[in-house]
N, C-alpha and C positions, 0 to 999 in steps of 0.2 A: 299678450301677457296672458295667464295661466293661475286661476286662482283655484285651489284644492284645499278645503276642510275636511278636518278628521272632529267627527262627532261622537261620543258616547258619554257613558255614566262613568262617574268617580272609578278610577282604579281602573277603565276598559285596555289602558294600554296607550292612550291617545298620544301625549307627550313622547311616548317612544318612538311610536310609528313616524310620528313627524318628525322627527331627528334622523331616523334612516330613509326615508322616502327624500326629505331635500339633502341628504347625502349624496343617495343614488342617482338624483335628477339633476343634482345640482343647481337647486332652486333655494330660494331664501326661507328660512323657517319663520314664523310668526308665533311664538310660545305664550299660553295663558299666565299672567301673574301670580304665578302664585307666593315665592320665597318671597316677593315685595310687597306683598299684598295686607295694609294696616288692619286688614276687617278679620282675616281669618282664624285667628286663632280667640278673639273675643266672640265672632259668630259661635264656635262649637262648642265654648262654654256657657254660652245662654242665645240662643238661636231667635228666642222670642226678642231678645232687645237689639240685638246688631243684624236679622236677617234685610231689613230695607236698607241700610247703609252698604251691606254687602253687595246687594244684587245692585245698587245705583253705581257701584265702583267696579261692578263688572263691565254692567250696560256702558259704562262710560271709555270704560277700557276697550272694550270690544268694537266700540263705533270708530274711536280712535285710531284701530287698526285697520279696518275697511277703509276708512278715507285716506291713510297711508296707501295703503294698497294700491288702489286706484290711483292714487297720484304719483306715484312711482313708476306703475307699469310695470313690474317685472313678475316674472314666475314666483310663486310665492304657494307654499304648505302651512296651512294656518291650526292653531290647535284649539279647537273648540270655536263654536260660532255663535253670534248673535243672539241668533231664534231657540236655542237652548237655554238662555238664560230668561227669556220672555214665555216659551211655550211648556217649561218641562221645570226648572228650578223654581223660579218664582209662584208660578201659579201651585206648586207642589207644598210651598212653604205656606200660600196662603189657607191651601183645602188642610192642611196640617193643625191651622191655629197659630201659628208662628208668625204670620205678617199680616197685620189688619185689614179688613175690605178699604179703609181707607188708603194707605199705603201704597197694598197691591193697583187700586185704579189708579192713582198719581203714577206709577212706575209703568203701568202696560201703555198711559196715556203718552210719554214719554217715551216710551219703545215705537207705537207707532207713530211718530210723529219723526224719530230718526229711520224708521224702515221705509219712509218714503225717499227718502235722498239715497239709499245703497242698491247695490246689486244685490245676487245672490252669488254664490262660489259657483265656477264653472262645472265643479263636480264635488260633490258628499260625500266623501266616507262614513258609514256609519258602522261603530265597531260592537256588533252587539254580545253580550255578555253575561252569565247567569250571577245571581247572587253568592253562590260559594266563588267563584273566578275571582269575582271584584272584590270579597273578603282577602282569597288568597293573595293578590296583586297589591292591596293597599299595604296588609302585614309585611309582605316583602321588601315594601320601598320606606317603612318605618317612619312615617311624620307622625310628629306627637300629636299634632292637634288633630290628626286623624284617627286617633286610637278610640275615641267612645263615638263614631258614629252607627246609627243603630243600623240594625237590618231591614227595618222597618220604612225607613229612611230610605234604603238604596232602595230596596223592591219596589216601591213609589215610585220612586224616579223611572226604575227601569220600566214599568206600567205605562208611564207618559211618555218616555222614547219610544216605545213601540206604537204607541197610537198616534205621535208625532209623524215618527216614519212611513207608517201607514198610509197617511194623508199627504205624505211632500211631494209637493209638486213645484217646488221652486227650480228647478235644474236638473240633471244627472245626476244619480244617486247609484253608490255602489254598499251593498249590504255586506260586510265582512264577519262570519262567526268566527271569535277569537277563542270560543272554551276550549277546543281541544289544538292552538293556536301556540307557537312559542315563538316570535317573531324577532325574539331580543335575542336570543341562545340558539336559534336555529334559524341558519342561511335558507334551506330549504322550504320553510313556512316564511320567510321574508319573501323568498323567490316566487311563493301563491300567491300571496297579495300582490305585488309589484306586477306580476300576469296581468292580474283581473283591473288593475290600476292603469295599465299600458291600453288595454283592450278600451277600456271608459276613455283616457283621454285623445285616443287615434279616431275615434269615433266622433270627436270636437270637433276634427278638422274638415 
């Protein structure tokens, strides 16, 4: 069984790459629940009110995905990891004053418990993107609830991603700079990413 996870900020291309790699390798894609998420619209309208609810929803969903991955024993490409919720999004909301200390400590205690029962992905692919790239791709996909995302919010997330990746030691890591790549529309760019993933996967055997 092979578990590859795609990590990256909002708009970095995780979902697109997850689908393309799943098709290439003929593996099962596991997507982040966005369209069916009952909290996203409310969160972007009032982050302070709904931040804890949203993060608990994501934590529960991601934990269930990991349990499902291990239970079924199939090759999987996963869109976003449980670690991003715990080390990036929740602490960022707390630092911005959008999640209370009480809620954050409760959330992180629950994550630590869940984390003691799970395994890290065999390969983590991090999509590195500057804020202008993120904004451009967010605008292209045109999700109404994302139209109000603040630039300082994206930048603070990016800073936390870079810090997390610089210390990541849970397993193999591949960093892909997507600022000059268009793997959705350019087969040669997708081929470049696949070559890098192949090299990492082959090193796992």
